[in-house]
N, C-alpha and C positions, 0 to 999 in steps of 0.2 A: 446229189444237193438239190437237182431240178427234180429226179425221182423220185427225194422224198415229200418234194411238194406234193408229186403228185399222188403216191401213198397215204397222203394224209386229208389229201382234198378228195380220192376217193372212200376217208375211214370217216366223213361226214363233217372234215375241220373248214374253215376258213381259210385261203393261206394266201399269204402278204409276203412277197421274195423283195429284201432289202438288198438295192445296191449300194455300196458306201460310196464316197468321195471318191472321185473318176473310173468308179467300175461303173461295166454295160456301157460303155461309149458315151458318159455323163461330164465327162471334163470340161464341156462349157458351160452348164451348170453350177462350179462355183472357182473361184482365184484360188480354192484352199487343196492342199493335201487329206487324204486319211492316214491315219496312223493305227497302230494297235490298241490303243487304248481308250479309243472315242466311246463310249458308253454312254455319252450327253445325247448323240447322234441317233441311237437304240432307244433308249428314256424317253426321247421325242415322241418316235413312232409311236412309241407304247401310249404316250400320254395322248397322243391325237385318234390312235386306235378306241381308247376308252372314252373320249369325251368325244369326240364327234360321229364315232361310227356306232358308240353302246356297245363292244363288246365287253361282255361278264367273264369271259375262257380267254386267255391267251397263253400260249407258252412258246416262248423264243426260242430260236434255234439253232445253234450256230458252228459253224464249221474252221478246221483251223485259229484261223486270226481271230475269225469270227467269233468261235469258240472260249477264245479269252476278253474279248470284248460283254458279250453277254456274261460272262462268270464274274469281272468287275462290276458290272451292270447288278448283278443279284448281291455280292457284296455290299455297295454302294446302298440298296435297298436298305439292309441290315434286317431289324426286327418289325420294320415299318415299309414294307412292300404293299402296290398297291392292292386291293381285295382279289382283281380280276386276273393278275397274274397266277396263276396256278401253278407253273412250275418253268424250268430252266433247262436246257438239254445241250452240252456240248459235244463233238464230236472229231476228235482227233485236234485238240483246243491248244495252243502255245501259249499253256500258263504263265511261263518265265521267257520273256523274250528274251534276255541277254544269253541265258543259256538257248532257245532256240537259234540268235543270230552265229554264235558260236558255230557251233550245231552244223550249220549251212558252211560257214567258212571254212570246216575240215576237210582232209584234201577227197576223202570217200565221195565227199558231195559237189565236188567243183562242177559239175555241169548244172546241177542246181543252181550253185550261186551265179555264174556266166549268164544266167538264163534271167535271173532275176533282175541283175546289176544291171543287163541288155535294155528289156521293157523296162526298169526305174527310169532309165536315161534317155530313151525314145519319150517317157510320159512325162519328165520336165521339158526335155524340147517341143513338145506338144503344147505342156501346158504354158511358155514362155512365149509361145507364137498366139494366143488362147489372151495372153494377159501380159502385154508387152514388157521386162525391165519388174517383173516381181520376183522373179528368178536368177539368182547369178553362175549361169554357166559354165563360166573361168573355172567353177568347181566342181564341175564334173568329171576334169582331168588327173582330179584325188580317188574319185571313185574305184575300187576295183574291187568291193565285195559289200555286203548289205549293210555291217555296218557304217563301211563307211559314208554310205548314203543317210543313213541314220544319222550319223555326226554332219554330215556339213549340207543336208537338205528337211530332213524328219524333224530333229531337233531344236534348231534355230527357229524355223518358221513355225514351230508348235507352242516357242516359249520353254523350254527346257532346254537346263545350262549344257550338255550336252547327250551325246548317245545312251552313255551308263543312266544318267538322270533317266532317262524317256527310258529307257526296259523296266527301270528300278519301279517307276509310279504308275505303267501302264499296266506290268504286272498283276494278275488274278490271285497268285500262288504268296504273295504277301500279305494278301487279305481274304484268304479263303476262308480262316476261321468263323467269317461276320457270315456264311451266309446261313441263312436261315429259311430257302423255299425248295422244297423238294428239286432236288439237280441229278440230272443223269450226265454220268460224263465213260464216254467210252472211248477209249488210247489203246491201242496196239500195244505190245511191249517191242515189236521191229518198227516201229514205223520211222523211217529212213531220212524226213525232215525233221522230224521235231520229238523231241528226245523226250526219253517217259521219265527220265531218275526225276524230277520236280515232281511228280504225281504220286512221288511214296514221301511226298511230306507228310509228318503228324497231326500238321494240325487239318489235312484235307482226309487224314486216316481216323479221328479223332470227333470229324464232324456228322455228328448222325443223320444230319439232311443230305449227304451227299451220297449217291449211290456212285460206285464205280465199277466198269466193265470194263477189262482188262486181259484181251486175249493175248495170248501170246505172238497169233501174228495174224495179219490186217492190213499192216500197208499204213499210207497215210490216207484218210476218209477212202477207204476201202473196203473191205472186210466183206471178200464173196466168201460164199461158203459152202463148201465141198457137197455137205447134202444138206438136204431141206425139206421140212415139212410139204404134206400136200396143200395149202393154204398160204406159203410164203416162198417168194424166190429167192434168189441166192444171196441178193443184198442186206447179210443180215441184220449192220447199224440202222441202215433204214429202220426197216421191222422194229429193232428193239425202242426205238425212238418213239415211232410212232404207235406202242402198245402203252410206252409208257406214260405219254402226253391223255391216251385214251381211258389210262387207269385212273389218274390225278382228275381227270376234270370229269368223272363222272360222279 
């Protein structure tokens, strides 16, 4: 992600890197948590870049969970996006949060699930220290999976009925047909964290505004090329994202 920003900057773009709520040491800035459908946050940033900084060409790029967020925002813009937003890009996006949560909970991914859960538990304890009484720490004892965390914390904190309600309402795949901006999606078929299957959606395939690049191999936000051209390094996906943004902003 940082390398993508560097490539974009060297290609002549201004670059703004967004830390979602509580990411990058920002826990003290808000009592709330982020979740996988917070497209309103990205919308606000884009609006500020347009109105305050007077940027006339913007290409939001999201990775993993952030990829779902920018796709969801593109769908919410529908046929009336800001004229300054030229395109959207998503790398390894979690377009179906329910299937992604189930995938992480599979036995083959237990090490990822354990790591996610431990980090989320630490975050809640840290948030409680910053904002005492806002979170019910007693519920941490029930959290064994990512889905558990979303059931006991993410969903109720953000006004969802439960984890399933959160997953459905926040997943971009359910509104992918409404995207009318030029959109690039890169997702490897062997992604070990986020299943590729949701991207076989007929609605996605039928949308002429979406270009899906789906190599057999590439992992999760990795895509290291075995061979490179003289003008490119091995980071294939990053090069494709910058190339796409350059083409749509000409």
